[in-house]
N, C-alpha and C positions, 0 to 999 in steps of 0.2 A: 504494500500500500504506500501511497505517496501523500505526505502531510506537509502542511505549511508550518514551518517552524522558524523562530528567530535565529539569527547567526550565532548568538551566544549559546543557545542550546545545541546548535550544530557542532560548535567547537567542543562543548562538554561531552557530546555523544561520540566524537571522534577519539577522545583521549584514551579509552581502554584499547581501542584497536591499534592506535599508534604505539602504546607501550608494549602490547603483545608482539607487534611487528618488529619493534626494536629488539626485543628479546630473541625472536626467531632468527632474524637476519644477522644482527651484530654478535649475539652470544653463541647461538647454535651453529652458525655457519662460519663467520669470520674468526671469532675468538677460538672456537673449537679446532679449526684447521690450523690456526697459528700455534696453538699449544700442542697439537698432535706431533709436530716436529721435535718437540722437547720431551716427549713422553718417556722415551727410553732412559734418559738421564734423571728425570724428575717425574716418576709415575704418579705422584700425588697431584700433579697439575691437572690430571684428568678430572679431578673433583671440582675444579673451578667453574666449569661450564654448568654442571647440574646445580651447584650451590647458588650461583647467580640466578639461574632459571627458577629455582624454587623460591627465592626471595621475590622475584618479579611476579611469578604466578601466585604466590601467597598473598602479595599485595592486591593483585587483581581480584582474587576470590574474596578477600576480606572487604575490599571496597565495594564489590558488587553486592555483597550482603548488606552493607551499609546503604547503598544506593537504592535499595528497595523502598526506602522512606523518602526518596527524592520527589519533590512535588512535580517535577517534569517527567511525565510518563514516557516520553520519547527517549530522554537520556537514560532513564532507568532500564528501558528495554534494551538499549545498546550495551549497557553494562552487563545485563543478564546474558545477552548473546555471547559476549566475549568470555564471560565466566563459564558458560557451557563448553565453549571450545577449549578454554584453559583446563577444565576438568578432564576432557578427552586427552589433552596433551600430557597432563600429569600421569594419567593411566598408561600412556604409551611410554613415557620415560621410565616408569616403574617396571613395566614389562621388559624393556631392554636391560635395565639394571638387574633384574632377576636372572635373565639369561647370562649376563656377565658373571654374576656371583656364582651361578651353577657351574659355569665353565671353569672358574678359578678353583672352586671346591673339587671339581672332577680331577684337577691336576694336583690335588693334595694341598691346596691353599698357597702353592708357590707359583708365582707368575712365570718364573724362569722355566718351569717344567711344561708350559703349554706347548702343544705340538701343532703342526700345520692344520690338522683336522679341527682343532679347537678354534684356530683363527678363522677357518672357513665357516664354522657354525656361528661364530661371533659376527662375522661379516653378514651372514644371512639374517641374524637378529637385528642388525643395525639398518638393514634395508627398509623394513616397514617404518622405522623411526624417521629415516631421512625422507621417505616418501610422504609421510604425514606432515613433516615440516614444510615441504614444498606445497602440499595441498593447503595447509593452514595459512601459508603466506598469501596464496591466491585468495582464500576465503576472507582473510582479514583485510586485504587490500580492497576487496569488494565491500566489506563491512564499513570501512572508512569512507568509501564512495557513497554508500547508502546513507551514512550519517550526515555527510555533506549535502546530499540532495534531498533529505527528508523522507527517506524510504525505510521500510522495515520488512523483513521476510514474513510471508504469510504464516509460516509455521510458528513464529513467535507470537502472533496475534491470538493463536489458539490458547496459549499459556497465559498471556497478559492482554486481556481484551482492552480495546481502546476506550477511553472515557468519552462521554457524550460531548464534552466541551472542545475536543480536538478538531482542528479544521483540516479537512481533506482537500487535496487538489484534484480537480476534475481530470480524469484520464481521457486521452484522445482516442 
């Protein structure tokens, strides 16, 4: 649906999508690839990306819960949309983390004992995670555009029905 909203509400509705996109692109792609080169010498650097991500995702989820009290229905809906995608991403990160932990445990807890087969299984585990990052980047870019143009996905309207006072724009 397309709604007539003030510019200030549009900016507020774009904020969660911008934060999530910054987390996905800067943290999960740029920072992760940069730290990957130093992983052999400093294996604990692998924890930097998930730590930053959980801080950002935790903030998004906490703020989305708080935004349910926002008088602007449109802004609240965009926070809830971003929170739903954030919860999906947290689940994906936890699934990848579980596979990595199981691989390390299968090698007796010593990373040095990992064999090429372990690396192959680990690579396969990372594939859905990387694919979901790319899909979420596209979805959040679209969410940002929808917030800017006064739109909401129809699926969200089923969960958060529009108030009677909201102005709709006539569709062509």
